[in-house]
All heavy atoms as an XYZ file, in Angstrom:
920
protein
N     -33.707     18.246    -21.782
C     -32.561     17.557    -22.293
C     -31.682     17.054    -21.146
O     -31.397     17.821    -20.232
C     -31.723     18.503    -23.197
C     -30.520     17.796    -23.789
S     -29.455     18.933    -24.764
C     -30.510     19.253    -26.108
N     -31.284     15.793    -21.176
C     -30.465     15.202    -20.128
C     -29.048     15.675    -20.248
O     -28.411     15.674    -21.302
C     -30.564     13.673    -20.202
C     -29.960     12.983    -18.994
C     -30.222     11.521    -19.021
C     -29.631     10.881    -17.777
N     -29.924      9.499    -17.697
N     -28.469     16.043    -19.110
C     -27.104     16.521    -19.073
C     -26.089     15.315    -19.181
O     -26.325     14.307    -18.495
C     -26.889     17.242    -17.729
C     -25.698     18.057    -17.626
C     -25.726     18.841    -16.293
C     -24.472     19.614    -16.101
N     -24.472     20.333    -14.859
N     -25.070     15.504    -19.990
C     -24.077     14.460    -20.119
C     -23.249     14.343    -18.863
O     -22.847     15.364    -18.286
C     -23.168     14.811    -21.334
C     -22.127     13.745    -21.608
C     -21.275     14.094    -22.813
C     -20.404     12.924    -23.133
N     -19.032     13.120    -23.081
N     -23.011     13.101    -18.412
C     -22.191     12.974    -17.198
C     -20.790     13.418    -17.383
O     -20.244     13.367    -18.499
C     -22.253     11.445    -16.885
C     -22.624     10.813    -18.182
C     -23.397     11.818    -18.956
N     -20.153     13.855    -16.314
C     -18.764     14.302    -16.361
C     -17.907     13.020    -16.502
O     -18.273     11.927    -16.081
C     -18.399     15.034    -15.090
C     -19.071     16.367    -14.978
C     -18.637     17.149    -13.781
C     -19.476     18.380    -13.604
N     -18.832     19.584    -13.929
N     -16.720     13.222    -17.137
C     -15.806     12.095    -17.328
C     -14.726     12.146    -16.274
O     -14.156     13.188    -15.965
C     -15.196     12.185    -18.733
O     -16.215     12.054    -19.731
C     -14.150     11.070    -18.918
N     -14.488     11.000    -15.676
C     -13.529     10.839    -14.592
C     -12.532      9.745    -15.014
O     -12.951      8.646    -15.420
C     -14.213     10.458    -13.299
C     -13.405     10.239    -12.081
C     -12.715     11.516    -11.626
C     -14.271      9.704    -10.952
N     -11.230     10.007    -14.885
C     -10.228      9.027    -15.198
C      -9.783      8.363    -13.914
O      -9.625      8.960    -12.844
C      -8.991      9.712    -15.835
N      -9.600      7.029    -13.996
C      -9.141      6.194    -12.892
C      -7.819      5.527    -13.339
O      -7.783      4.807    -14.321
C     -10.141      5.161    -12.525
C     -11.532      5.673    -12.062
C     -12.453      4.495    -11.805
C     -11.417      6.531    -10.867
N      -6.772      5.784    -12.556
C      -5.432      5.231    -12.863
C      -4.818      4.764    -11.526
O      -5.016      5.413    -10.496
C      -4.555      6.311    -13.486
C      -5.205      7.008    -14.685
C      -3.173      5.758    -13.915
C      -4.540      8.300    -15.095
N      -4.054      3.706    -11.545
C      -3.319      3.290    -10.370
C      -2.055      2.542    -10.737
O      -2.043      1.744    -11.661
C      -4.195      2.400     -9.517
N      -0.992      2.870    -10.018
C       0.235      2.122    -10.173
C      -0.010      0.660     -9.677
O      -0.909      0.450     -8.903
C       1.383      2.725     -9.395
C       2.010      3.904    -10.094
N       2.499      4.984     -9.448
C       2.315      4.098    -11.380
C       3.012      5.815    -10.298
N       2.882      5.290    -11.505
N       0.801     -0.243    -10.106
C       0.609     -1.692     -9.730
C       0.469     -1.859     -8.219
O      -0.393     -2.611     -7.754
C       1.783     -2.510    -10.250
C       1.772     -2.696    -11.767
O       0.681     -2.418    -12.360
O       2.765     -3.084    -12.335
N       1.305     -1.172     -7.434
C       1.219     -1.316     -6.023
C       0.021     -0.689     -5.338
O      -0.212     -0.851     -4.138
N      -0.771      0.035     -6.114
C      -1.952      0.734     -5.585
C      -3.262      0.214     -6.226
O      -4.313      0.742     -5.915
C      -1.869      2.215     -5.821
C      -0.676      2.894     -5.148
C      -0.817      2.871     -3.616
C       0.349      3.524     -2.947
N       0.117      3.709     -1.507
N      -3.152     -0.767     -7.097
C      -4.370     -1.290     -7.819
C      -5.414     -1.887     -6.835
O      -6.596     -1.611     -6.988
C      -3.985     -2.246     -8.902
C      -3.309     -1.577    -10.114
C      -3.155     -2.491    -11.294
C      -2.300     -1.980    -12.365
N      -2.467     -0.591    -12.753
N      -4.948     -2.616     -5.845
C      -5.869     -3.211     -4.889
C      -6.580     -2.123     -4.099
O      -7.770     -2.195     -3.787
C      -5.120     -4.172     -3.966
N      -5.813     -1.073     -3.738
C      -6.454      0.076     -3.056
C      -7.489      0.773     -3.901
O      -8.534      1.112     -3.441
C      -5.353      1.058     -2.653
C      -5.772      2.265     -1.845
C      -6.447      1.872     -0.550
C      -4.576      3.202     -1.594
N      -7.227      0.891     -5.186
C      -8.219      1.510     -6.095
C      -9.441      0.625     -6.245
O     -10.579      1.162     -6.176
C      -7.618      1.774     -7.474
C      -8.627      2.439     -8.434
C      -8.969      3.876     -7.955
C      -8.108      2.505     -9.862
N      -9.230     -0.675     -6.352
C     -10.426     -1.558     -6.447
C     -11.271     -1.437     -5.145
O     -12.506     -1.398     -5.212
C      -9.963     -3.028     -6.715
C     -11.111     -4.022     -6.530
C      -9.363     -3.123     -8.127
N     -10.614     -1.383     -3.987
C     -11.344     -1.256     -2.760
C     -12.112      0.098     -2.744
O     -13.300      0.162     -2.330
C     -10.359     -1.286     -1.583
O     -11.009     -1.076     -0.367
N     -11.481      1.166     -3.200
C     -12.103      2.456     -3.291
C     -13.344      2.406     -4.203
O     -14.416      2.919     -3.918
C     -11.143      3.514     -3.792
C     -11.718      4.891     -3.910
C     -11.784      5.736     -2.818
C     -12.230      5.298     -5.131
C     -12.330      7.006     -2.913
C     -12.792      6.568     -5.241
C     -12.821      7.403     -4.139
N     -13.168      1.777     -5.369
C     -14.240      1.632     -6.320
C     -15.403      0.900     -5.693
O     -16.590      1.330     -5.791
C     -13.771      0.943     -7.600
C     -14.950      0.485     -8.459
C     -12.881      1.896     -8.407
N     -15.149     -0.226     -5.035
C     -16.255     -1.007     -4.398
C     -16.984     -0.188     -3.332
O     -18.207     -0.324     -3.162
C     -15.697     -2.290     -3.846
C     -15.366     -3.300     -4.941
C     -15.028     -4.643     -4.393
N     -14.808     -5.563     -5.507
C     -13.765     -6.392     -5.595
N     -12.844     -6.356     -4.685
N     -13.654     -7.168     -6.663
N     -16.216      0.623     -2.579
C     -16.826      1.465     -1.523
C     -17.604      2.646     -2.068
O     -18.403      3.246     -1.380
C     -15.742      1.969     -0.594
C     -15.120      0.897      0.270
O     -15.698     -0.205      0.383
O     -14.027      1.161      0.858
N     -17.391      2.996     -3.380
C     -18.015      4.171     -3.950
C     -18.761      3.868     -5.286
O     -18.816      4.709     -6.140
C     -16.974      5.251     -4.157
C     -16.338      5.724     -2.899
N     -15.228      5.139     -2.320
C     -16.665      6.745     -2.050
C     -14.923      5.763     -1.199
N     -15.771      6.756     -1.017
N     -19.260      2.659     -5.410
C     -19.894      2.257     -6.670
C     -21.003      3.222     -7.070
O     -21.096      3.613     -8.247
C     -20.470      0.830     -6.540
C     -19.464     -0.322     -6.705
C     -20.168     -1.659     -6.393
C     -18.852     -0.350     -8.106
N     -21.855      3.590     -6.126
C     -22.962      4.475     -6.458
C     -22.526      5.815     -6.989
O     -23.022      6.289     -8.022
C     -23.894      4.661     -5.243
C     -25.141      5.379     -5.558
C     -26.056      5.447     -4.334
C     -27.358      6.212     -4.683
N     -28.243      6.277     -3.525
N     -21.572      6.446     -6.297
C     -21.105      7.753     -6.736
C     -20.350      7.643     -8.072
O     -20.530      8.495     -8.964
C     -20.155      8.395     -5.707
C     -20.809      8.747     -4.397
C     -20.345      7.866     -3.253
O     -20.294      6.640     -3.414
N     -19.941      8.481     -2.181
N     -19.505      6.641     -8.197
C     -18.719      6.566     -9.451
C     -19.607      6.117    -10.666
O     -19.266      6.496    -11.774
C     -17.593      5.464     -9.249
C     -16.492      5.908     -8.304
C     -15.610      4.744     -7.977
C     -15.692      7.047     -8.940
N     -20.707      5.476    -10.349
C     -21.651      5.110    -11.426
C     -22.285      6.336    -12.095
O     -22.875      6.202    -13.191
N     -22.192      7.474    -11.525
C     -22.755      8.702    -12.095
C     -21.821      9.332    -13.129
O     -22.201     10.330    -13.778
C     -23.038      9.722    -11.001
C     -24.090      9.226    -10.004
C     -24.295     10.218     -8.891
C     -25.300      9.647     -7.836
N     -25.407     10.558     -6.711
N     -20.616      8.848    -13.224
C     -19.581      9.396    -14.166
C     -19.416      8.520    -15.352
O     -19.700      7.294    -15.329
C     -18.253      9.497    -13.442
C     -18.189     10.497    -12.311
C     -18.422     10.057    -10.990
C     -17.909     11.822    -12.549
C     -18.380     10.975     -9.959
C     -17.892     12.735    -11.496
C     -18.133     12.297    -10.177
N     -18.932      9.121    -16.419
C     -18.409      8.337    -17.537
C     -16.938      8.089    -17.134
O     -16.209      9.072    -16.898
C     -18.495      9.118    -18.821
C     -18.014      8.313    -20.017
C     -18.222      9.038    -21.318
O     -19.373      9.455    -21.545
O     -17.224      9.129    -22.109
N     -16.556      6.862    -17.038
C     -15.200      6.517    -16.581
C     -14.292      6.120    -17.684
O     -14.708      5.423    -18.641
C     -15.316      5.369    -15.561
C     -16.151      5.616    -14.314
C     -16.256      4.352    -13.478
C     -15.569      6.754    -13.494
N     -13.055      6.541    -17.600
C     -11.988      6.131    -18.482
C     -10.808      5.689    -17.594
O     -10.677      6.145    -16.465
C     -11.522      7.223    -19.464
C     -11.017      8.498    -18.744
C     -12.649      7.565    -20.434
C     -10.464      9.528    -19.677
N      -9.992      4.777    -18.106
C      -8.848      4.307    -17.309
C      -7.799      3.671    -18.165
O      -8.061      3.301    -19.307
N      -6.651      3.555    -17.577
C      -5.552      2.893    -18.292
C      -5.792      1.381    -18.267
O      -6.609      0.914    -17.497
C      -4.220      3.257    -17.622
O      -4.255      3.039    -16.232
C      -3.854      4.721    -17.898
N      -5.112      0.669    -19.124
C      -5.296     -0.704    -19.422
C      -5.717     -1.662    -18.277
O      -6.861     -2.005    -18.131
N      -4.745     -2.071    -17.512
C      -5.035     -3.071    -16.456
C      -5.932     -2.494    -15.382
O      -6.786     -3.171    -14.828
C      -3.727     -3.591    -15.853
C      -2.990     -4.471    -16.818
O      -3.596     -5.179    -17.660
N      -1.638     -4.483    -16.738
N      -5.745     -1.218    -15.056
C      -6.594     -0.586    -14.053
C      -8.062     -0.608    -14.547
O      -8.954     -0.913    -13.740
C      -6.102      0.828    -13.790
O      -4.757      0.801    -13.300
C      -6.985      1.515    -12.713
N      -8.247     -0.274    -15.763
C      -9.592     -0.297    -16.352
C     -10.259     -1.683    -16.241
O     -11.431     -1.813    -15.942
N      -9.411     -2.688    -16.521
C      -9.968     -4.067    -16.458
C     -10.401     -4.410    -15.014
O     -11.463     -4.972    -14.767
C      -8.907     -5.069    -16.926
C      -9.393     -6.540    -16.880
C      -8.336     -7.531    -17.289
N      -7.013     -7.285    -16.670
C      -6.746     -7.704    -15.381
N      -7.654     -8.314    -14.669
N      -5.553     -7.460    -14.892
N      -9.595     -4.009    -14.037
C      -9.934     -4.285    -12.680
C     -11.216     -3.503    -12.206
O     -12.035     -3.993    -11.472
C      -8.761     -3.915    -11.735
C      -7.529     -4.803    -11.908
C      -6.331     -4.212    -11.136
C      -7.819     -6.213    -11.457
N     -11.325     -2.255    -12.675
C     -12.522     -1.455    -12.365
C     -13.734     -2.103    -12.986
O     -14.804     -2.220    -12.360
C     -12.344      0.020    -12.805
C     -13.634      0.767    -12.765
C     -11.280      0.674    -12.032
N     -13.610     -2.577    -14.197
C     -14.706     -3.301    -14.858
C     -15.087     -4.566    -14.086
O     -16.270     -4.834    -13.885
C     -14.343     -3.619    -16.306
O     -15.346     -4.325    -16.918
N     -14.070     -5.271    -13.656
C     -14.351     -6.510    -12.860
C     -15.060     -6.166    -11.536
O     -15.780     -7.056    -11.003
C     -13.040     -7.253    -12.601
C     -12.427     -7.854    -13.833
O     -13.109     -7.967    -14.901
O     -11.239     -8.263    -13.764
N     -14.824     -4.988    -11.017
C     -15.429     -4.555     -9.720
C     -16.893     -4.110     -9.954
O     -17.541     -3.810     -8.992
C     -14.636     -3.459     -9.124
N     -17.336     -3.997    -11.220
C     -18.752     -3.731    -11.453
C     -19.074     -2.417    -12.135
O     -20.292     -2.087    -12.175
N     -18.083     -1.709    -12.651
C     -18.404     -0.435    -13.312
C     -18.053     -0.444    -14.779
O     -17.062     -1.123    -15.148
C     -17.648      0.691    -12.609
C     -18.158      1.092    -11.251
C     -17.205      2.122    -10.610
C     -19.544      1.684    -11.327
N     -18.776      0.251    -15.582
C     -18.468      0.394    -17.010
C     -17.377      1.434    -17.118
O     -17.451      2.516    -16.542
C     -19.710      0.825    -17.732
C     -19.559      0.927    -19.247
C     -20.842      1.367    -19.879
C     -20.612      1.632    -21.356
N     -21.824      2.117    -22.030
N     -16.319      1.076    -17.866
C     -15.202      1.990    -18.062
C     -14.618      1.808    -19.429
O     -14.548      0.703    -19.939
C     -14.095      1.736    -16.932
C     -12.996      2.759    -16.995
C     -13.586      0.313    -16.990
C     -12.069      2.744    -15.772
N     -14.221      2.899    -20.013
C     -13.547      2.829    -21.354
C     -12.075      2.799    -21.129
O     -11.488      3.666    -20.477
C     -13.898      4.066    -22.209
C     -15.354      4.147    -22.558
C     -15.631      5.416    -23.378
C     -17.126      5.526    -23.714
N     -17.426      6.735    -24.373
N     -11.449      1.702    -21.619
C     -10.035      1.527    -21.370
C      -9.157      2.149    -22.434
O      -9.480      2.116    -23.623
C      -9.748      0.029    -21.323
C     -10.373     -0.621    -20.078
C     -10.277     -2.123    -20.096
N      -8.922     -2.586    -20.201
C      -8.553     -3.858    -20.447
N      -9.468     -4.739    -20.669
N      -7.293     -4.186    -20.551
N      -8.076      2.729    -21.960
C      -7.055      3.272    -22.800
C      -5.851      2.300    -22.728
O      -5.894      1.288    -22.133
C      -6.589      4.670    -22.375
C      -7.797      5.677    -22.274
C      -8.412      5.881    -23.658
N      -9.468      6.907    -23.665
C     -10.731      6.643    -23.826
N     -11.174      5.451    -24.061
N     -11.632      7.639    -23.819
N      -4.754      2.700    -23.374
C      -3.533      1.873    -23.261
C      -3.065      1.781    -21.824
O      -3.428      2.590    -21.000
C      -2.439      2.508    -24.115
C      -2.653      2.562    -25.621
C      -1.564      3.418    -26.288
C      -2.756      1.185    -26.231
N      -2.211      0.811    -21.524
C      -1.637      0.801    -20.212
C      -0.742      1.973    -20.042
O      -0.270      2.586    -21.031
C      -0.874     -0.540    -19.954
O       0.257     -0.585    -20.783
N      -0.440      2.371    -18.811
C       0.362      3.538    -18.541
C       1.725      3.559    -19.283
O       2.037      4.482    -19.990
N       2.514      2.476    -19.126
C       3.793      2.452    -19.782
C       3.764      2.536    -21.280
O       4.717      2.903    -21.953
C       4.453      1.126    -19.306
C       3.735      0.848    -18.060
C       2.345      1.340    -18.230
N       2.604      2.191    -21.897
C       2.468      2.168    -23.337
C       1.792      3.457    -23.876
O       1.524      3.531    -25.045
C       1.657      0.932    -23.790
C       2.345     -0.407    -23.467
C       1.435     -1.560    -23.959
C       3.720     -0.476    -24.124
N       1.552      4.377    -22.988
C       0.982      5.686    -23.463
C      -0.406      6.024    -22.883
O      -0.957      7.055    -23.270
N      -0.933      5.196    -22.048
C      -2.257      5.456    -21.489
C      -2.329      6.783    -20.712
O      -3.315      7.507    -20.787
N      -1.283      7.077    -19.927
C      -1.263      8.337    -19.198
C      -1.312      9.512    -20.146
O      -2.011     10.526    -19.920
C       0.025      8.468    -18.354
C       0.135      7.331    -17.299
O      -0.914      6.871    -16.813
O       1.264      6.931    -17.020
N      -0.579      9.442    -21.285
C      -0.594     10.467    -22.292
C      -1.946     10.604    -22.947
O      -2.445     11.733    -23.218
C       0.474     10.201    -23.312
N      -2.630      9.450    -23.185
C      -4.005      9.531    -23.785
C      -4.926     10.254    -22.883
O      -5.722     11.080    -23.311
C      -4.484      8.111    -24.068
C      -3.865      7.399    -25.260
C      -4.391      6.025    -25.441
O      -4.440      5.222    -24.516
N      -4.880      5.791    -26.667
N      -4.853      9.950    -21.572
C      -5.776     10.614    -20.646
C      -5.409     12.094    -20.509
O      -6.293     12.934    -20.468
C      -5.741      9.873    -19.309
C      -6.502      8.503    -19.473
C      -6.411     10.720    -18.162
C      -6.479      7.597    -18.329
N      -4.111     12.408    -20.500
C      -3.685     13.839    -20.481
C      -4.278     14.586    -21.659
O      -4.716     15.748    -21.494
C      -2.179     13.943    -20.434
N      -4.271     13.975    -22.838
C      -4.851     14.614    -23.995
C      -6.361     14.913    -23.819
O      -6.873     15.924    -24.208
C      -4.656     13.758    -25.237
N      -7.045     13.949    -23.157
C      -8.468     14.148    -22.904
C      -8.695     15.307    -21.905
O      -9.669     16.091    -21.997
C      -9.129     12.871    -22.457
C      -9.094     11.820    -23.598
C      -9.975     10.645    -23.323
O     -11.138     10.826    -22.950
O      -9.467      9.494    -23.576
N      -7.809     15.410    -20.910
C      -7.860     16.541    -19.965
C      -7.601     17.839    -20.708
O      -8.403     18.786    -20.571
C      -6.851     16.331    -18.830
C      -6.725     17.602    -17.992
C      -7.219     15.165    -17.916
N      -6.613     17.863    -21.546
C      -6.226     19.104    -22.248
C      -7.270     19.569    -23.207
O      -7.424     20.775    -23.454
C      -4.919     18.885    -22.982
N      -8.075     18.673    -23.748
C      -9.093     19.068    -24.733
C     -10.483     19.182    -24.073
O     -11.492     19.345    -24.770
C      -9.181     18.018    -25.869
O      -9.408     16.713    -25.300
C      -7.877     18.015    -26.686
N     -10.542     19.124    -22.753
C     -11.781     19.351    -22.004
C     -12.703     18.198    -21.960
O     -13.892     18.285    -21.585
N     -12.253     16.991    -22.378
C     -13.130     15.811    -22.380
C     -13.052     14.974    -21.092
O     -13.762     14.012    -20.925
C     -12.772     14.888    -23.571
C     -13.143     15.574    -24.920
C     -13.007     14.601    -26.102
N     -11.747     13.907    -26.171
C     -10.761     14.204    -27.003
N     -10.879     15.203    -27.828
N      -9.662     13.505    -26.978
N     -12.202     15.418    -20.177
C     -12.077     14.729    -18.859
C     -12.052     15.789    -17.800
O     -11.259     16.719    -17.808
C     -10.805     13.870    -18.830
S     -10.571     12.997    -17.276
N     -12.998     15.692    -16.810
C     -13.119     16.733    -15.820
C     -12.503     16.445    -14.457
O     -12.525     17.237    -13.554
C     -14.626     17.041    -15.610
C     -15.232     17.746    -16.818
C     -15.543     16.813    -17.972
O     -16.035     15.682    -17.799
N     -15.217     17.270    -19.163
N     -11.930     15.246    -14.285
C     -11.263     14.889    -13.044
C     -10.434     13.627    -13.223
O     -10.756     12.786    -14.063
N      -9.399     13.510    -12.408
C      -8.476     12.359    -12.481
C      -8.246     11.863    -11.082
O      -7.909     12.626    -10.168
C      -7.143     12.753    -13.162
C      -6.169     11.564    -13.130
C      -7.370     13.270    -14.566
N      -8.438     10.561    -10.886
C      -7.978      9.861     -9.685
C      -6.834      8.997    -10.110
O      -6.975      8.103    -10.931
C      -9.119      9.042     -9.109
C     -10.262      9.882     -8.597
C      -8.584      8.150     -7.955
C     -11.472      9.173     -8.108
N      -5.674      9.296     -9.579
C      -4.439      8.600     -9.944
C      -3.790      8.114     -8.600
O      -3.075      8.911     -7.988
C      -3.487      9.472    -10.731
C      -2.290      8.773    -11.283
C      -1.457      9.419    -12.166
C      -1.951      7.461    -10.936
C      -0.341      8.791    -12.700
C      -0.833      6.791    -11.462
C      -0.026      7.503    -12.340
N      -4.072      6.939     -8.199
C      -3.449      6.386     -6.980
C      -2.045      5.929     -7.349
O      -1.858      4.835     -7.905
C      -4.310      5.248     -6.365
C      -5.721      5.642     -5.969
C      -6.364      4.559     -5.227
C      -5.746      6.939     -5.181
N      -1.104      6.778     -7.124
C       0.271      6.524     -7.550
C       1.129      6.082     -6.394
O       0.812      6.342     -5.217
C       0.863      7.732     -8.236
C       0.937      8.981     -7.418
C       1.341     10.180     -8.250
N       1.715     11.260     -7.354
C       2.951     11.496     -6.923
N       3.932     10.710     -7.338
N       3.176     12.436     -6.099
N       2.197      5.373     -6.710
C       3.154      4.923     -5.717
C       4.248      5.969     -5.646
O       5.169      6.014     -6.451
C       3.711      3.559     -6.143
C       4.730      3.018     -5.190
O       4.999      3.679     -4.151
O       5.271      1.955     -5.484
N       4.204      6.856     -4.624
C       5.197      7.931     -4.591
C       6.614      7.419     -4.175
O       7.574      8.176     -4.328
C       4.650      8.858     -3.498
C       3.878      7.983     -2.622
C       3.292      6.889     -3.534
N       6.715      6.196     -3.737
C       8.039      5.669     -3.279
C       8.739      4.880     -4.364
O       9.892      4.526     -4.207
C       7.859      4.866     -1.994
C       7.242      5.603     -0.839
C       7.092      4.670      0.346
C       8.053      6.832     -0.473
N       8.028      4.532     -5.440
C       8.622      3.692     -6.472
C       9.067      4.488     -7.677
O       8.599      5.614     -7.918
N      10.020      3.931     -8.381
C      10.464      4.479     -9.685
C       9.688      3.772    -10.764
O       9.536      2.569    -10.717
C      11.975      4.297     -9.870
C      12.776      5.118     -8.877
S      12.586      6.908     -9.050
C      13.206      7.136    -10.691
N       9.247      4.532    -11.764
C       8.470      3.994    -12.873
C       9.075      4.454    -14.177
O       9.420      5.628    -14.298
C       7.040      4.418    -12.726
C       6.445      4.077    -11.384
N       5.947      2.825    -11.086
C       6.289      4.799    -10.254
C       5.541      2.802     -9.866
N       5.726      4.033     -9.303
N       9.216      3.531    -15.107
C       9.824      3.920    -16.373
C       9.087      5.008    -17.111
O       9.686      5.692    -17.959
C       9.859      2.601    -17.192
C       8.837      1.701    -16.559
C       8.748      2.145    -15.098
N       7.823      5.172    -16.844
C       7.032      6.162    -17.578
C       6.793      7.436    -16.671
O       5.843      8.133    -16.847
C       5.716      5.578    -18.083
C       4.819      5.024    -17.048
N       5.119      3.925    -16.300
C       3.614      5.423    -16.637
C       4.141      3.676    -15.482
N       3.237      4.579    -15.613
N       7.719      7.699    -15.736
C       7.627      8.873    -14.887
C       7.429     10.157    -15.652
O       6.657     11.038    -15.205
C       8.793      8.967    -13.923
C       8.587      8.173    -12.610
O       7.425      7.807    -12.294
O       9.593      7.900    -11.943
N       8.107     10.341    -16.797
C       7.839     11.595    -17.506
C       6.413     11.744    -17.943
O       5.859     12.879    -17.940
C       8.790     11.478    -18.757
C       9.878     10.583    -18.254
C       9.187      9.610    -17.358
N       5.758     10.634    -18.335
C       4.285     10.698    -18.702
C       3.426     11.066    -17.511
O       2.433     11.793    -17.636
C       3.839      9.370    -19.295
C       4.472      9.044    -20.611
O       4.887      9.983    -21.310
O       4.518      7.869    -20.949
N       3.807     10.532    -16.370
C       3.062     10.833    -15.130
C       3.182     12.322    -14.748
O       2.187     12.975    -14.499
C       3.559      9.916    -13.940
C       3.260      8.450    -14.278
C       2.965     10.321    -12.640
C       4.082      7.459    -13.465
N       4.406     12.802    -14.833
C       4.651     14.226    -14.538
C       3.865     15.107    -15.556
O       3.272     16.127    -15.190
C       6.106     14.573    -14.626
O       6.794     13.889    -13.609
N       3.799     14.669    -16.807
C       3.128     15.414    -17.841
C       1.607     15.436    -17.530
O       0.986     16.508    -17.626
C       3.402     14.801    -19.198
C       2.712     15.475    -20.364
S       1.159     14.692    -20.924
C       1.635     12.939    -20.992
N       1.035     14.311    -17.096
C      -0.369     14.244    -16.796
C      -0.691     15.197    -15.647
O      -1.631     15.958    -15.696
C      -0.799     12.823    -16.471
C      -2.211     12.631    -15.886
C      -3.237     13.134    -16.830
C      -2.423     11.205    -15.538
N       0.139     15.189    -14.640
C      -0.098     16.075    -13.487
C       0.075     17.523    -13.868
O      -0.745     18.374    -13.448
C       0.932     15.734    -12.350
C       0.681     14.287    -11.814
S       1.937     13.719    -10.683
C       1.545     14.618     -9.256
N       1.001     17.853    -14.731
C       1.180     19.221    -15.211
C      -0.051     19.631    -16.023
O      -0.566     20.751    -15.851
C       2.438     19.333    -16.056
C       2.710     20.726    -16.565
C       3.978     20.833    -17.377
N       3.893     20.011    -18.571
C       3.331     20.415    -19.713
N       2.688     21.540    -19.809
N       3.311     19.604    -20.791
N      -0.509     18.766    -16.899
C      -1.714     19.133    -17.704
C      -2.953     19.365    -16.830
O      -3.698     20.316    -17.093
C      -2.002     17.991    -18.772
C      -0.866     17.937    -19.757
C      -3.348     18.130    -19.416
C      -0.790     19.113    -20.678
N      -3.077     18.561    -15.804
C      -4.230     18.816    -14.848
C      -4.083     20.170    -14.197
O      -5.047     20.905    -14.090
C      -4.246     17.724    -13.776
S      -4.875     16.163    -14.397
N      -2.848     20.519    -13.804
C      -2.648     21.872    -13.189
C      -2.868     22.980    -14.249
O      -3.578     23.982    -13.919
C      -1.218     21.991    -12.661
C      -0.995     21.166    -11.370
O      -2.006     20.776    -10.747
O       0.164     20.937    -11.025
N      -2.368     22.839    -15.440
C      -2.512     23.864    -16.449
C      -3.987     24.117    -16.796
O      -4.431     25.281    -16.958
C      -1.723     23.519    -17.725
C      -2.134     24.350    -18.933
C      -0.227     23.583    -17.475
N      -4.757     23.053    -16.823
C      -6.195     23.167    -17.223
C      -7.170     23.224    -16.038
O      -8.372     23.096    -16.204
C      -6.526     22.019    -18.204
C      -5.780     22.196    -19.533
N      -6.303     23.001    -20.515
C      -4.653     21.678    -19.960
C      -5.417     22.953    -21.534
N      -4.413     22.172    -21.196
N      -6.603     23.329    -14.817
C      -7.401     23.469    -13.621
C      -8.381     22.307    -13.461
O      -9.560     22.462    -13.117
C      -8.136     24.798    -13.612
C      -8.547     25.227    -12.231
O      -7.894     24.895    -11.252
N      -9.718     25.888    -12.138
N      -7.861     21.092    -13.693
C      -8.679     19.873    -13.538
C      -8.238     19.172    -12.270
O      -7.042     18.910    -12.041
C      -8.484     18.927    -14.753
C      -9.129     17.544    -14.530
C      -9.119     19.587    -16.009
N      -9.177     18.860    -11.366
C      -8.821     18.236    -10.107
C      -8.152     16.889    -10.318
O      -8.599     16.089    -11.126
C     -10.145     18.116     -9.353
C     -11.199     18.325    -10.352
C     -10.646     19.050    -11.517
N      -7.108     16.621     -9.512
C      -6.349     15.403     -9.561
C      -6.187     14.920     -8.139
O      -5.629     15.608     -7.242
C      -4.945     15.705    -10.144
C      -3.923     14.592     -9.996
C      -4.263     13.370    -10.914
C      -2.542     15.123    -10.399
N      -6.700     13.717     -7.861
C      -6.585     13.100     -6.550
C      -5.547     11.967     -6.611
O      -5.562     11.167     -7.539
C      -7.909     12.462     -6.141
N      -4.662     11.927     -5.611
C      -3.599     10.923     -5.651
C      -3.680      9.964     -4.437
O      -2.779      9.148     -4.281
C      -2.193     11.609     -5.668
O      -2.042     12.405     -4.521
C      -1.995     12.390     -6.924
N      -4.722     10.087     -3.621
C      -4.951      9.168     -2.526
C      -6.432      9.071     -2.260
O      -7.230      9.879     -2.765
C      -4.149      9.597     -1.292
C      -4.570     10.997     -0.793
O      -5.739     11.189     -0.499
N      -3.693     11.932     -0.773
N      -6.886      8.004     -1.521
C      -8.316      7.828     -1.332
C      -9.042      8.969     -0.672
O     -10.188      9.278     -0.990
C      -8.408      6.557     -0.494
C      -7.156      5.834     -0.771
C      -6.078      6.876     -0.982
N      -8.397      9.721      0.214
C      -9.013     10.829      0.916
C      -9.339     11.971     -0.079
O     -10.504     12.451     -0.149
C      -8.119     11.397      2.026
N      -8.405     12.307     -0.961
C      -8.724     13.342     -1.918
C      -9.620     12.825     -3.072
O     -10.394     13.573     -3.617
C      -7.429     13.960     -2.525
O      -6.598     12.920     -3.092
C      -6.620     14.694     -1.490
N      -9.537     11.524     -3.320
C     -10.435     10.934     -4.303
C     -11.903     11.022     -3.846
O     -12.771     11.364     -4.687
C     -10.068      9.440     -4.586
N     -12.166     10.786     -2.570
C     -13.499     10.946     -2.057
C     -14.042     12.401     -2.183
O     -15.130     12.620     -2.601
C     -13.562     10.517     -0.559
O     -13.357      9.175     -0.419
N     -13.132     13.319     -1.868
C     -13.496     14.716     -2.033
C     -13.796     15.067     -3.487
O     -14.742     15.788     -3.777
C     -12.393     15.632     -1.469
C     -12.194     15.591      0.004
C     -10.894     16.333      0.401
C     -13.364     16.175      0.753
N     -12.988     14.538     -4.388
C     -13.149     14.824     -5.837
C     -14.476     14.336     -6.341
O     -15.213     15.055     -7.014
C     -11.964     14.173     -6.583
C     -11.832     14.592     -8.066
C     -10.386     14.395     -8.510
C     -12.742     13.795     -8.954
N     -14.820     13.064     -6.049
C     -16.091     12.551     -6.612
C     -17.313     13.184     -6.016
O     -18.327     13.352     -6.665
C     -16.160     10.981     -6.537
C     -16.158     10.496     -5.079
C     -15.082     10.327     -7.362
C     -16.380      8.992     -4.985
N     -17.211     13.638     -4.799
C     -18.303     14.321     -4.146
C     -18.386     15.799     -4.605
O     -19.492     16.354     -4.664
C     -18.248     14.243     -2.637
C     -18.576     12.820     -2.155
O     -19.490     12.240     -2.625
N     -17.755     12.354     -1.237
N     -17.252     16.367     -5.010
C     -17.206     17.784     -5.441
C     -17.589     17.965     -6.883
O     -18.065     19.013     -7.264
N     -17.393     16.934     -7.726
C     -17.799     17.063     -9.112
C     -19.253     16.848     -9.285
O     -19.882     17.235    -10.191
C     -16.991     16.039     -9.993
C     -15.570     16.386    -10.331
C     -14.915     15.310    -11.145
C     -15.421     17.720    -11.068
């Protein structure tokens, strides 16, 4: 019986979307081994870069919360969230909640390309 691939979420703030696309292009082979989910616009960009991804709502409309729910219910085993630590975002409470849920459920969360590389190689 073939083992189901692990699910990995890809999220990026607007100022980090180009960095995520670059990361995706540099890691197409490794990322292709995962079932990918992502927030709205980020998911579209990942798809345009050549990977199949299931899109959720955009972050400000609840996409971060949807992904947190998948983490909490065991349907997502890792999160790459290239966030802008210097910017203010109207959905900061959702972002904090996603990070808290990852910690509570012991799910790895990468917030920069260096830790994202470690995450995809470690899963």
